[in-house]
C-alpha positions as CSV (number, residue, x, y, z in Angstrom):
1,M,-121.5,-147.3,-100.6
2,I,-121.3,-146.9,-96.8
3,M,-124.5,-146.3,-94.8
4,K,-124.1,-144.8,-91.4
5,E,-126.6,-143.6,-88.9
6,M,-124.6,-140.4,-88.3
7,D,-124.0,-137.6,-90.9
8,L,-121.1,-138.7,-93.1
9,F,-119.3,-135.5,-92.3
10,G,-120.2,-135.5,-88.6
11,K,-121.5,-131.9,-88.9
12,N,-124.7,-130.3,-87.7
13,G,-124.9,-127.8,-90.6
14,T,-122.9,-125.1,-88.9
15,G,-119.5,-126.5,-89.7
16,V,-119.0,-127.5,-86.1
17,N,-118.6,-131.1,-85.2
18,P,-121.0,-131.8,-82.2
19,A,-119.8,-135.4,-81.7
20,P,-118.0,-136.3,-78.5
21,L,-114.2,-136.3,-78.6
22,A,-114.1,-140.1,-78.4
23,E,-116.3,-140.3,-81.6
24,R,-114.3,-137.7,-83.5
25,M,-111.0,-139.5,-82.8
26,R,-112.1,-142.8,-84.2
27,P,-109.4,-143.9,-86.8
28,S,-110.7,-144.7,-90.3
29,T,-107.8,-147.0,-91.2
30,L,-105.8,-149.8,-89.5
31,S,-102.7,-147.7,-89.7
32,G,-104.2,-145.2,-87.4
33,F,-105.6,-147.8,-85.0
34,V,-103.8,-148.0,-81.6
35,G,-103.6,-151.4,-79.8
36,Q,-104.7,-154.9,-80.6
37,E,-101.5,-155.6,-82.6
38,H,-102.3,-159.3,-82.5
39,L,-105.2,-158.6,-84.8
40,V,-104.3,-155.5,-86.8
41,G,-100.5,-155.9,-87.1
42,E,-98.7,-156.6,-90.4
43,G,-99.8,-160.1,-91.6
44,K,-102.4,-160.5,-88.7
45,I,-105.9,-161.6,-89.4
46,L,-107.6,-158.2,-90.0
47,D,-104.7,-157.0,-92.0
48,R,-105.0,-160.0,-94.2
49,V,-108.8,-159.7,-94.4
50,I,-108.5,-156.1,-95.7
51,K,-105.8,-156.9,-98.2
52,R,-107.8,-159.9,-99.6
53,G,-111.1,-157.9,-99.6
54,E,-113.0,-161.0,-98.3
55,L,-114.7,-160.4,-95.0
56,P,-115.9,-163.3,-92.9
57,S,-118.6,-163.0,-90.3
58,L,-117.0,-162.0,-87.0
59,I,-117.6,-161.8,-83.3
60,L,-115.5,-159.1,-81.7
61,W,-115.2,-159.9,-78.0
62,G,-113.5,-157.6,-75.6
63,P,-113.8,-155.1,-72.7
64,P,-115.5,-151.7,-73.3
65,G,-113.5,-149.0,-75.2
66,T,-111.0,-151.4,-76.9
67,G,-112.0,-150.7,-80.5
68,K,-114.7,-153.2,-81.4
69,T,-117.0,-150.7,-83.2
70,T,-114.0,-148.9,-84.8
71,L,-112.6,-152.1,-86.2
72,A,-116.0,-153.1,-87.6
73,R,-116.2,-149.8,-89.5
74,I,-112.7,-150.0,-90.8
75,V,-112.9,-153.6,-92.2
76,A,-116.4,-152.9,-93.6
77,E,-115.3,-149.8,-95.4
78,A,-112.3,-151.6,-96.7
79,S,-114.6,-154.3,-98.2
80,K,-116.6,-151.6,-100.0
81,A,-119.8,-153.0,-98.5
82,D,-122.9,-151.3,-97.3
83,F,-122.5,-150.9,-93.5
84,V,-125.5,-151.0,-91.3
85,E,-125.2,-150.4,-87.6
86,F,-127.7,-152.2,-85.4
87,S,-128.2,-152.0,-81.6
88,A,-129.2,-155.1,-79.8
89,V,-130.6,-152.9,-77.1
90,L,-133.0,-151.0,-79.3
91,S,-133.9,-153.5,-82.0
92,G,-135.7,-156.8,-82.4
93,V,-136.7,-159.5,-84.9
94,K,-138.8,-157.1,-86.9
95,E,-135.9,-154.8,-87.5
96,I,-133.6,-157.7,-88.3
97,R,-136.0,-158.9,-91.1
98,E,-136.2,-155.4,-92.5
99,V,-132.4,-155.2,-92.7
100,I,-132.1,-158.7,-94.3
101,K,-134.7,-157.7,-96.9
102,A,-132.7,-154.6,-97.7
103,A,-129.5,-156.6,-97.9
104,K,-131.1,-159.0,-100.4
105,D,-132.1,-156.1,-102.6
106,S,-128.6,-154.7,-102.4
107,L,-127.1,-158.1,-103.3
108,R,-129.2,-158.2,-106.5
109,L,-127.5,-154.9,-107.4
110,G,-124.1,-156.4,-106.7
111,R,-123.5,-154.8,-103.3
112,K,-122.7,-156.7,-100.2
113,T,-124.0,-155.7,-96.7
114,V,-122.1,-155.8,-93.5
115,L,-124.4,-155.8,-90.5
116,F,-122.8,-154.6,-87.3
117,V,-124.6,-155.7,-84.2
118,D,-123.5,-153.9,-81.1
119,E,-124.0,-155.7,-77.8
120,I,-125.0,-158.9,-79.6
121,H,-125.1,-160.7,-76.3
122,R,-128.3,-158.9,-75.5
123,F,-130.2,-160.7,-78.2
124,N,-132.1,-163.7,-77.0
125,K,-132.0,-167.1,-78.8
126,S,-134.9,-166.4,-81.2
127,Q,-133.4,-163.1,-82.2
128,Q,-130.0,-164.6,-82.8
129,D,-131.6,-167.4,-84.8
130,A,-133.1,-164.8,-87.2
131,F,-129.6,-164.1,-88.5
132,L,-128.6,-167.7,-89.2
133,H,-129.9,-168.4,-92.7
134,S,-128.8,-165.0,-94.0
135,V,-125.3,-165.4,-92.6
136,E,-125.0,-168.9,-94.0
137,D,-126.2,-168.0,-97.5
138,G,-124.1,-164.9,-97.7
139,T,-126.9,-162.4,-97.7
140,I,-125.2,-160.5,-94.9
141,T,-121.8,-160.5,-93.3
142,L,-122.4,-160.3,-89.6
143,I,-120.0,-158.5,-87.2
144,G,-121.1,-158.8,-83.6
145,A,-119.6,-156.9,-80.7
146,T,-119.8,-158.2,-77.2
147,T,-118.2,-157.6,-73.8
148,E,-119.4,-161.0,-72.7
149,N,-117.9,-164.5,-73.4
150,P,-119.6,-165.6,-76.7
151,S,-119.5,-169.2,-75.4
152,F,-122.1,-168.2,-72.9
153,E,-124.0,-165.5,-74.7
154,V,-124.1,-166.4,-78.4
155,N,-125.9,-169.6,-79.4
156,A,-123.9,-172.4,-80.9
157,P,-125.2,-172.4,-84.5
158,L,-124.5,-168.7,-84.9
159,L,-121.2,-168.9,-83.2
160,S,-120.1,-171.8,-85.5
161,R,-120.7,-169.5,-88.5
162,C,-118.5,-166.7,-87.1
163,K,-114.8,-166.2,-86.4
164,V,-114.3,-165.0,-82.8
165,L,-111.6,-162.3,-82.4
166,V,-110.6,-161.5,-78.8
167,L,-109.7,-157.9,-78.1
168,E,-107.7,-157.0,-75.0
169,A,-107.9,-154.1,-72.6
170,L,-105.6,-151.4,-73.9
171,T,-102.3,-150.8,-72.1
172,D,-101.6,-147.5,-70.3
173,E,-99.0,-146.7,-73.0
174,A,-101.7,-147.2,-75.8
175,I,-104.1,-145.0,-73.9
176,K,-101.5,-142.3,-73.5
177,K,-100.7,-142.4,-77.2
178,I,-104.5,-141.9,-78.0
179,L,-104.7,-139.0,-75.5
180,T,-101.6,-137.3,-76.9
181,E,-103.0,-137.6,-80.4
182,A,-106.3,-136.1,-79.3
183,L,-104.5,-133.2,-77.8
184,S,-102.5,-132.5,-80.9
185,D,-105.0,-133.2,-83.7
186,N,-106.2,-129.8,-85.0
187,E,-109.2,-131.1,-87.0
188,R,-110.7,-133.9,-84.9
189,G,-109.2,-133.2,-81.5
190,L,-108.2,-130.4,-79.1
191,G,-105.1,-129.3,-81.1
192,G,-106.9,-126.2,-82.3
193,S,-107.6,-125.1,-78.7
194,K,-105.4,-123.4,-76.3
195,V,-104.7,-126.2,-73.8
196,E,-101.8,-127.4,-71.7
197,I,-101.6,-130.6,-69.8
198,S,-98.7,-132.2,-68.0
199,G,-97.4,-135.8,-68.5
200,D,-98.5,-136.6,-65.0
201,V,-102.1,-135.7,-65.7
202,I,-102.1,-137.8,-68.9
203,D,-100.6,-140.7,-66.9
204,F,-103.3,-140.3,-64.3
205,I,-106.2,-140.3,-66.8
206,A,-104.6,-143.3,-68.7
207,G,-104.1,-145.3,-65.5
208,S,-107.6,-144.6,-64.2
209,S,-109.3,-145.7,-67.4
210,A,-108.9,-149.4,-67.0
211,G,-107.8,-150.0,-70.6
212,D,-110.9,-148.2,-72.0
213,A,-110.0,-145.6,-74.6
214,R,-113.5,-144.2,-74.8
215,S,-113.5,-143.6,-71.0
216,A,-110.1,-141.9,-71.2
217,L,-111.1,-139.6,-74.1
218,N,-114.4,-138.7,-72.3
219,S,-112.5,-137.9,-69.2
220,L,-110.0,-135.7,-71.1
221,E,-112.9,-133.9,-72.8
222,A,-114.7,-133.4,-69.5
223,A,-111.6,-132.0,-67.8
224,F,-111.1,-129.6,-70.7
225,M,-114.7,-128.4,-70.5
226,I,-114.6,-127.7,-66.8
227,T,-111.2,-126.0,-66.8
228,E,-111.4,-122.2,-66.9
229,P,-108.9,-120.4,-69.2
230,G,-106.2,-118.4,-67.6
231,P,-105.6,-114.7,-68.3
232,D,-103.7,-115.7,-71.4
233,G,-106.6,-117.7,-72.6
234,I,-104.9,-121.1,-72.1
235,K,-106.8,-123.9,-70.4
236,R,-104.4,-125.7,-68.1
237,I,-105.8,-129.1,-67.2
238,T,-104.6,-129.9,-63.7
239,L,-104.7,-133.2,-61.7
240,E,-107.5,-131.7,-59.6
241,S,-109.7,-131.0,-62.7
242,A,-108.9,-134.4,-64.2
243,T,-109.9,-136.0,-60.9
244,E,-113.1,-134.1,-60.8
245,A,-113.8,-135.1,-64.4
246,M,-113.2,-138.8,-63.9
247,Q,-116.4,-140.6,-63.2
248,K,-116.2,-143.8,-61.1
249,K,-116.0,-146.5,-63.6
250,A,-118.4,-149.4,-63.3
251,L,-116.3,-152.5,-62.6
252,L,-116.1,-155.1,-65.3
253,Y,-118.0,-157.8,-63.6
254,D,-121.1,-159.5,-65.1
255,K,-122.7,-161.7,-62.5
256,S,-123.9,-164.2,-65.1
257,G,-121.0,-164.1,-67.5
258,E,-117.4,-165.2,-67.7
259,E,-115.9,-162.4,-65.5
260,H,-118.1,-163.7,-62.6
261,Y,-116.3,-167.0,-62.8
262,N,-112.9,-165.5,-63.4
263,V,-113.2,-163.3,-60.2
264,I,-114.6,-166.0,-57.9
265,S,-111.9,-168.4,-59.2
266,A,-109.2,-165.8,-58.3
267,F,-110.8,-165.3,-54.9
268,I,-110.8,-169.0,-54.0
269,K,-107.3,-169.6,-55.4
270,S,-106.0,-166.6,-53.4
271,M,-107.4,-168.0,-50.2
272,R,-106.1,-171.5,-51.0
273,G,-102.7,-170.0,-51.6
274,S,-102.9,-168.3,-48.2
275,D,-102.6,-164.8,-49.8
276,A,-104.9,-162.7,-47.6
277,D,-104.1,-159.5,-49.5
278,A,-105.1,-160.9,-52.9
279,A,-108.2,-162.6,-51.4
280,L,-109.3,-159.3,-49.9
281,Y,-108.8,-157.5,-53.2
282,W,-110.9,-160.0,-55.1
283,L,-113.5,-159.8,-52.3
284,A,-113.6,-156.1,-52.8
285,R,-114.0,-156.5,-56.6
286,M,-117.1,-158.6,-56.0
287,V,-118.6,-156.5,-53.3
288,E,-118.0,-153.2,-55.1
289,A,-119.5,-154.6,-58.3
290,G,-122.7,-155.6,-56.5
291,E,-122.2,-159.4,-56.2
292,D,-124.7,-161.2,-53.9
293,P,-122.9,-161.3,-50.5
294,L,-124.5,-164.6,-49.7
295,F,-123.1,-166.1,-52.8
296,I,-119.6,-165.1,-51.6
297,A,-120.4,-166.4,-48.1
298,R,-121.6,-169.8,-49.4
299,R,-118.3,-170.1,-51.4
300,M,-116.4,-169.4,-48.2
301,V,-118.3,-172.2,-46.3
302,I,-117.4,-174.6,-49.1
303,F,-113.8,-173.5,-49.0
304,A,-113.6,-173.9,-45.2
305,S,-114.4,-177.6,-45.6
306,E,-112.6,-178.3,-48.9
307,D,-109.3,-176.5,-48.4
308,I,-108.9,-176.1,-44.6
309,G,-110.8,-179.0,-43.3
310,N,-109.5,-180.4,-40.0
311,A,-106.3,-178.5,-40.2
312,D,-108.4,-175.9,-38.4
313,P,-111.9,-177.3,-37.5
314,R,-112.9,-173.8,-36.4
315,A,-112.8,-172.5,-40.0
316,I,-116.1,-174.1,-40.9
317,M,-117.6,-172.4,-37.8
318,V,-116.1,-169.0,-38.8
319,A,-117.4,-169.4,-42.4
320,N,-120.9,-170.2,-41.1
321,A,-120.8,-167.4,-38.7
322,V,-119.9,-165.0,-41.6
323,K,-122.8,-166.4,-43.6
324,D,-125.2,-165.8,-40.7
325,S,-123.8,-162.4,-40.0
326,V,-124.1,-161.2,-43.6
327,D,-127.7,-162.6,-43.8
328,F,-128.6,-160.9,-40.5
329,I,-127.1,-157.4,-41.1
330,G,-127.2,-157.3,-44.9
331,M,-125.4,-154.7,-47.0
332,P,-123.6,-152.3,-47.1
333,E,-122.1,-153.3,-43.7
334,G,-122.0,-157.0,-44.7
335,W,-118.5,-156.5,-46.1
336,I,-117.2,-156.2,-42.6
337,P,-117.8,-159.8,-41.5
338,L,-116.9,-161.0,-45.0
339,A,-113.5,-159.3,-44.8
340,Q,-112.9,-160.8,-41.3
341,G,-113.8,-164.2,-42.5
342,V,-111.7,-164.0,-45.6
343,A,-108.6,-162.9,-43.6
344,Y,-109.1,-165.9,-41.2
345,L,-109.6,-168.5,-44.0
346,A,-106.7,-167.2,-46.1
347,T,-104.3,-167.4,-43.2
348,A,-105.6,-170.7,-41.7
349,P,-103.5,-173.9,-42.1
350,K,-104.7,-175.8,-45.2
351,S,-105.7,-179.4,-45.6
352,N,-107.8,-181.0,-48.3
353,A,-107.4,-184.5,-46.7
354,S,-111.1,-185.0,-46.0
355,Y,-112.1,-183.7,-49.5
356,M,-109.6,-186.0,-51.2
357,A,-110.6,-188.9,-49.0
358,Y,-114.2,-188.6,-50.1
359,M,-113.2,-188.3,-53.8
360,E,-111.2,-191.6,-53.5
361,A,-114.0,-193.3,-51.7
362,A,-116.5,-192.1,-54.3
363,D,-114.2,-193.4,-57.0
364,D,-114.3,-196.9,-55.4
365,V,-118.0,-196.7,-55.2
366,K,-118.2,-196.0,-58.9
367,K,-115.6,-198.6,-59.7
368,H,-116.9,-201.5,-57.6
369,G,-120.6,-200.7,-57.4
370,A,-122.7,-201.5,-54.3
371,L,-120.5,-203.9,-52.4
372,P,-122.2,-205.9,-49.7
373,V,-122.1,-204.6,-46.1
374,P,-120.0,-207.1,-44.0
375,L,-122.4,-209.2,-41.9
376,H,-120.9,-208.4,-38.5
377,I,-121.8,-204.7,-38.9
378,R,-125.2,-205.1,-40.3
379,N,-128.2,-204.3,-38.1
380,A,-130.4,-207.3,-37.1
381,P,-133.8,-206.0,-36.0
382,T,-135.6,-209.3,-36.9
383,K,-135.2,-212.9,-36.0
384,L,-134.7,-213.9,-39.6
385,M,-131.8,-211.4,-39.9
386,K,-130.2,-212.7,-36.8
387,G,-130.6,-216.3,-38.2
388,L,-128.8,-215.2,-41.4
389,G,-125.8,-214.0,-39.3
390,Y,-126.6,-210.2,-39.4
391,G,-124.5,-208.6,-36.6
392,K,-122.8,-211.9,-35.6
393,G,-119.3,-211.3,-34.3
394,Y,-119.7,-207.5,-33.9
395,K,-117.3,-206.1,-31.3
396,Y,-118.8,-203.2,-29.4
397,P,-115.8,-200.8,-29.1
398,H,-116.8,-199.4,-25.7
399,S,-116.3,-202.9,-24.3
400,F,-112.6,-202.7,-25.2
401,K,-109.7,-200.7,-23.8
402,D,-109.6,-197.1,-25.1
403,A,-112.8,-198.0,-27.1
404,V,-110.7,-199.6,-29.9
405,A,-111.6,-203.1,-31.2
406,D,-109.8,-205.1,-33.8
407,Q,-112.4,-205.5,-36.5
408,D,-112.9,-204.4,-40.1
409,Y,-115.6,-202.0,-41.3
410,L,-115.0,-201.9,-45.1
411,P,-116.4,-204.4,-47.6
412,D,-114.2,-207.5,-47.9
413,S,-112.8,-206.5,-51.3
414,L,-111.7,-203.1,-49.9
415,K,-110.1,-204.3,-46.6
416,G,-107.0,-202.3,-45.7
417,R,-108.0,-199.4,-48.0
418,A,-106.9,-196.0,-46.6
419,Y,-108.7,-192.9,-47.8
420,Y,-108.2,-190.3,-45.1
421,R,-104.6,-189.1,-44.8
422,P,-104.3,-186.1,-42.5
423,T,-101.5,-183.7,-43.2
424,D,-99.0,-182.5,-40.7
425,R,-100.5,-179.0,-40.7
426,G,-102.5,-177.4,-37.9
427,Y,-104.9,-179.7,-36.1
428,D,-104.5,-182.3,-38.8
429,R,-101.2,-183.2,-37.1
430,N,-103.1,-184.1,-33.9
431,I,-105.6,-186.2,-35.9
432,A,-102.8,-188.0,-37.6
433,Q,-101.1,-188.8,-34.3
434,M,-104.4,-190.1,-32.8
435,M,-104.9,-192.3,-35.9
436,R,-101.4,-193.8,-35.5
437,E,-102.1,-194.4,-31.8
438,R,-105.4,-196.2,-32.5
439,K,-103.8,-198.3,-35.1
440,E,-101.2,-199.5,-32.5
441,K,-104.0,-200.2,-29.9
442,K,-105.9,-202.1,-32.5
443,K,-102.9,-204.4,-33.0
444,E,-102.7,-204.8,-29.2
445,S,-106.3,-205.8,-28.9
446,K,-105.9,-208.8,-31.2
């Protein structure tokens, strides 16, 4: 027996299906499912699950509109289990316990229960813990759907009891196939209506849907609804009506989840690779999605030191100026200094010499511990310290030609160690030349 929140026939008593086009076009079998071939193809995991009739607990992770709910319904129906849909937005622990109690009653009658939890990432730890025992003892089979990385959003004990399946954003070709089917289906789609639409318009809707089938179908339905029929009664959906129907899609970017880290990583790597165009694109992705502009500016300050360093000493000043400007003027105009700074940092010469020098020095500190400071460069503020030889033999550089004295500053066991190796890029080249000259003068001063 399948339990669903909606009417089994999707009707309102008048014979007319009031459900949105995206809901009506949900396939009921894997053979009618479009996309996610790595999961539903012949011999793939969901195909094997359905053929065996043994359904494990699953976490379906993927972008919106990629088929998570549809797949949950298909595999649950194939397993001939009671199917209970549960919204993490609207429900809490009390409702979870009621579902589990009903599942236990069903199990005594020989029926299994599949509990589908939409947006499972919205449950807190205690709510997720409420599932644990029932999943483990087989009272329920859990299928959770999430757009967020389960590693961040689902607690480890529950995650370990579920198989994570990753869904991908649908390709434009898959979206076009879904739209074409919706236009031709007489029972569920628009096939029974007088409608015409060109391939270019279908391409536009598919390309503007960002791999989201639900968004594409909603846009098609909206375009159909706002298009007036011609004298012959045919609704001709044009590019203009499709553009009007398309709502600006909220960018996939969760400021606390995986996509946050993916986009900022792409942003930094684009600047490091001196690709200003890509860096500006990723900047726009963050700004348009509502990222904290000061977070972006702080990352730029770090980048200026880590990846540009002394190849262009002005970079750190530019980055700090961007940070101060954004802090001063705020948004929405804050994107202007951000864009200027990104363009500068991306095109600046690159050097991580100072960054790598510190990493090597820190490695020696960890490896050798607190090595003693050489006596000649210790401070000697007391008579006792002077008597112990503190500061003895120190050569004051300004007393020597070119302010270069022949003396060592590292601990004895690290004498001769070289950490800082400037590149031959930008101002680093000048620094490298000055270091070579000082080395020669140090030899001359012996």
